[in-house]
C-alpha positions as CSV (number, residue, x, y, z in Angstrom):
1,M,-32.5,123.8,-36.3
2,T,-34.7,120.8,-35.7
3,T,-34.3,118.9,-32.4
4,I,-35.1,115.2,-32.1
5,N,-35.9,113.6,-28.7
6,M,-32.9,111.5,-27.7
7,G,-33.2,111.8,-24.0
8,T,-30.5,113.3,-21.7
9,I,-27.0,113.6,-23.2
10,G,-24.2,112.9,-20.8
11,V,-20.9,114.5,-21.9
12,I,-18.1,112.5,-20.4
13,G,-15.1,114.8,-20.1
14,G,-17.5,117.7,-20.4
15,T,-15.1,120.2,-18.8
16,G,-12.5,119.9,-21.7
17,N,-12.5,122.2,-24.7
18,L,-14.4,119.9,-27.1
19,G,-16.9,118.5,-24.5
20,A,-17.7,122.0,-23.1
21,A,-18.2,123.5,-26.6
22,L,-20.5,120.6,-27.8
23,A,-22.5,120.8,-24.5
24,Q,-23.1,124.5,-24.9
25,R,-24.3,124.1,-28.5
26,W,-26.6,121.2,-27.6
27,I,-28.1,123.1,-24.7
28,K,-28.8,126.0,-27.0
29,A,-30.5,123.6,-29.4
30,G,-32.9,122.5,-26.7
31,H,-31.3,119.3,-25.5
32,Q,-30.9,118.3,-21.8
33,V,-27.2,117.9,-21.0
34,L,-25.2,116.6,-18.1
35,I,-21.6,117.6,-17.6
36,G,-19.3,114.8,-16.5
37,S,-15.7,114.9,-15.3
38,R,-13.3,112.8,-13.2
39,D,-13.6,115.6,-10.7
40,A,-17.2,116.1,-9.7
41,T,-16.5,119.6,-8.3
42,K,-14.9,120.7,-11.6
43,A,-18.0,119.4,-13.5
44,Q,-20.3,121.3,-11.2
45,E,-18.4,124.5,-11.6
46,S,-18.5,124.1,-15.4
47,A,-22.2,123.3,-15.3
48,A,-22.9,126.4,-13.1
49,Q,-21.1,128.6,-15.6
50,L,-23.2,127.2,-18.5
51,S,-26.4,127.6,-16.4
52,Q,-25.6,131.3,-15.7
53,K,-24.7,131.9,-19.3
54,L,-27.6,130.2,-21.0
55,G,-30.3,130.6,-18.4
56,V,-31.1,126.9,-18.1
57,A,-30.4,124.3,-15.5
58,V,-27.4,122.1,-16.3
59,G,-26.7,119.0,-14.3
60,A,-23.3,117.6,-13.4
61,G,-21.3,115.0,-11.6
62,D,-18.4,112.6,-11.9
63,N,-18.2,110.6,-15.1
64,R,-19.7,107.4,-13.7
65,S,-22.8,109.1,-12.1
66,V,-23.4,111.1,-15.3
67,A,-23.1,107.9,-17.3
68,E,-25.7,106.2,-15.1
69,Q,-28.2,109.1,-15.4
70,A,-27.8,109.9,-19.1
71,D,-29.6,108.2,-22.0
72,L,-26.8,108.8,-24.6
73,L,-23.2,109.3,-23.8
74,V,-20.6,111.5,-25.6
75,M,-16.9,110.7,-24.7
76,A,-14.7,113.8,-25.2
77,V,-11.5,112.6,-23.5
78,P,-7.8,112.4,-24.5
79,F,-6.5,109.2,-26.0
80,A,-4.2,108.7,-23.1
81,T,-7.2,108.4,-20.7
82,Q,-9.7,106.7,-23.0
83,A,-9.3,103.1,-21.6
84,A,-9.4,104.3,-18.0
85,V,-12.6,106.3,-18.6
86,I,-14.2,103.4,-20.4
87,A,-13.4,101.1,-17.5
88,D,-15.0,103.6,-15.1
89,I,-18.3,104.0,-17.0
90,R,-18.5,100.6,-18.8
91,A,-21.3,99.1,-16.6
92,A,-23.4,102.3,-16.8
93,A,-23.0,102.5,-20.6
94,Q,-24.5,99.1,-21.3
95,G,-27.5,99.2,-23.7
96,K,-26.7,102.9,-24.6
97,I,-25.2,104.8,-27.6
98,V,-21.8,106.1,-26.9
99,V,-20.3,108.7,-29.2
100,D,-16.6,108.5,-29.1
101,T,-14.7,111.6,-30.2
102,T,-11.2,110.3,-29.3
103,V,-8.3,110.9,-31.6
104,P,-5.1,108.9,-31.1
105,L,-2.8,111.8,-30.7
106,M,0.5,110.8,-29.0
107,P,2.5,113.8,-27.9
108,P,4.9,115.3,-28.7
109,K,4.5,114.2,-32.3
110,V,0.8,115.2,-32.7
111,M,1.3,116.2,-36.4
112,R,2.2,112.6,-37.3
113,V,-0.4,109.9,-37.7
114,Q,0.0,107.2,-35.0
115,L,-2.8,104.7,-34.9
116,P,-3.4,102.2,-32.1
117,E,-3.0,98.5,-32.4
118,E,-6.7,98.2,-33.2
119,D,-6.3,100.7,-36.1
120,S,-8.6,103.2,-34.6
121,A,-9.6,104.6,-31.2
122,A,-13.2,103.9,-32.0
123,V,-12.7,100.2,-32.6
124,R,-10.7,100.0,-29.4
125,A,-13.6,101.7,-27.6
126,Q,-16.1,99.1,-29.0
127,H,-13.9,96.3,-27.9
128,L,-13.6,97.7,-24.4
129,F,-17.3,98.5,-24.0
130,G,-18.5,95.2,-25.4
131,A,-21.2,94.3,-27.8
132,D,-24.1,95.7,-25.8
133,V,-22.9,99.3,-26.3
134,R,-23.5,100.9,-29.7
135,V,-20.3,102.9,-30.3
136,V,-20.5,105.7,-32.9
137,S,-17.4,107.8,-33.8
138,A,-17.6,111.5,-34.7
139,F,-16.4,115.1,-34.2
140,H,-12.7,114.4,-34.9
141,N,-12.0,117.2,-37.4
142,V,-13.8,120.2,-35.9
143,A,-11.9,122.9,-34.0
144,A,-13.2,123.1,-30.4
145,H,-12.4,126.8,-30.0
146,K,-14.6,127.6,-33.0
147,L,-17.4,125.5,-31.6
148,A,-17.2,127.5,-28.4
149,T,-18.3,130.6,-30.2
150,D,-21.7,131.5,-31.6
151,E,-20.3,131.8,-35.1
152,E,-21.1,129.4,-37.9
153,V,-18.5,126.7,-38.3
154,A,-17.9,125.6,-41.9
155,C,-17.1,122.1,-41.2
156,D,-18.6,118.7,-41.9
157,V,-18.7,115.9,-39.3
158,L,-18.1,112.4,-40.6
159,V,-20.1,109.9,-38.5
160,F,-19.1,106.2,-38.3
161,G,-20.9,103.3,-36.8
162,D,-22.0,99.7,-37.4
163,D,-25.6,100.4,-36.2
164,A,-27.3,102.6,-38.9
165,D,-30.0,103.9,-36.4
166,A,-27.4,104.9,-33.9
167,R,-25.4,106.6,-36.6
168,A,-28.4,108.5,-37.8
169,I,-29.0,109.9,-34.2
170,V,-25.4,111.2,-34.1
171,V,-25.7,112.7,-37.6
172,K,-28.7,114.7,-36.1
173,L,-26.6,115.6,-33.1
174,A,-24.0,117.1,-35.4
175,D,-26.7,119.0,-37.2
176,D,-28.1,120.3,-33.8
177,A,-24.6,121.6,-33.0
178,G,-24.8,123.8,-36.1
179,L,-22.6,121.5,-38.2
180,R,-23.4,119.1,-41.1
181,G,-23.4,115.5,-40.0
182,L,-22.7,113.0,-42.7
183,H,-23.0,109.2,-42.7
184,A,-19.5,107.8,-43.4
185,G,-20.0,104.1,-43.0
186,A,-18.8,101.4,-40.6
187,L,-17.0,102.0,-37.4
188,T,-13.7,100.7,-38.8
189,N,-13.8,103.7,-41.3
190,S,-13.2,106.0,-38.3
191,T,-9.5,105.3,-38.9
192,A,-9.5,107.8,-41.8
193,A,-11.0,110.7,-39.8
194,E,-8.8,110.0,-36.7
195,A,-5.7,110.0,-38.9
196,L,-6.9,113.2,-40.7
197,T,-6.7,115.1,-37.4
198,S,-2.9,114.9,-37.3
199,I,-2.8,116.1,-40.9
200,L,-5.1,119.1,-40.1
201,I,-2.9,120.0,-37.1
202,F,0.1,120.0,-39.4
203,M,-1.7,122.2,-41.9
204,N,-2.8,124.6,-39.2
205,K,0.9,125.2,-38.4
206,Y,2.3,125.1,-41.9
207,Y,-0.3,127.4,-43.5
208,K,-1.1,129.4,-40.3
209,V,-4.8,128.4,-40.3
210,D,-7.0,129.1,-37.3
211,G,-8.6,125.6,-37.1
212,A,-8.7,123.9,-40.4
213,G,-11.7,121.6,-41.0
214,I,-13.1,119.5,-43.8
215,R,-16.0,120.0,-46.2
216,I,-17.3,117.4,-48.6
217,S,-18.0,118.8,-52.1
218,G,-20.8,117.8,-54.4
219,E,-24.6,117.7,-54.0
220,L,-25.4,115.0,-51.5
221,V,-28.7,113.2,-51.7
222,M,-29.8,110.8,-49.0
223,N,-30.2,107.2,-50.3
224,P,-33.5,105.8,-48.8
225,D,-32.1,102.3,-49.1
226,N,-29.2,103.0,-46.7
């Protein structure tokens, strides 16, 4: 597993299932990670557990302080709190890459696709952050409870973003988490992956699957012109 130097990763919502699982995998891959939460004490407790488990120092704080300290931000928060979290960290995020993992699930009908007015949570995030933040969308279709283990997770990560360089960094982040990151085009294409999450939740229940994911078939060759 090859690690690229992308500075400190701040996981906003890092005490949740997905945020904590990604943080653990990136720490194991050699990245410096900060755990953020609305509750700084909760973030510090989660970071202490990771430090003890992995034998490395893990920083923590409230979401805003982590956003200020980190070089790259990963938002792993529910759709219901996305706008509020962005408002809290918006100033600190300027000039940075923000990876948005948000899926527009609207309980109780989480098995039904319900997209926001902007057509995707990622596009909404870009509007809320403003043009000086490079929003990249990823990690919608991978089961958090599988990522939390040391087992191989047979799932591809579709990565969306209007900035090709930022998108490439997040593809590498997916690889460093033990997954396969794939370029999937412009940020607006995130609509497809966000909608697919509700379909996978339905399939998990209907077919009794323990965390269905996606794999792209065929031999993929990187196009140097892209």
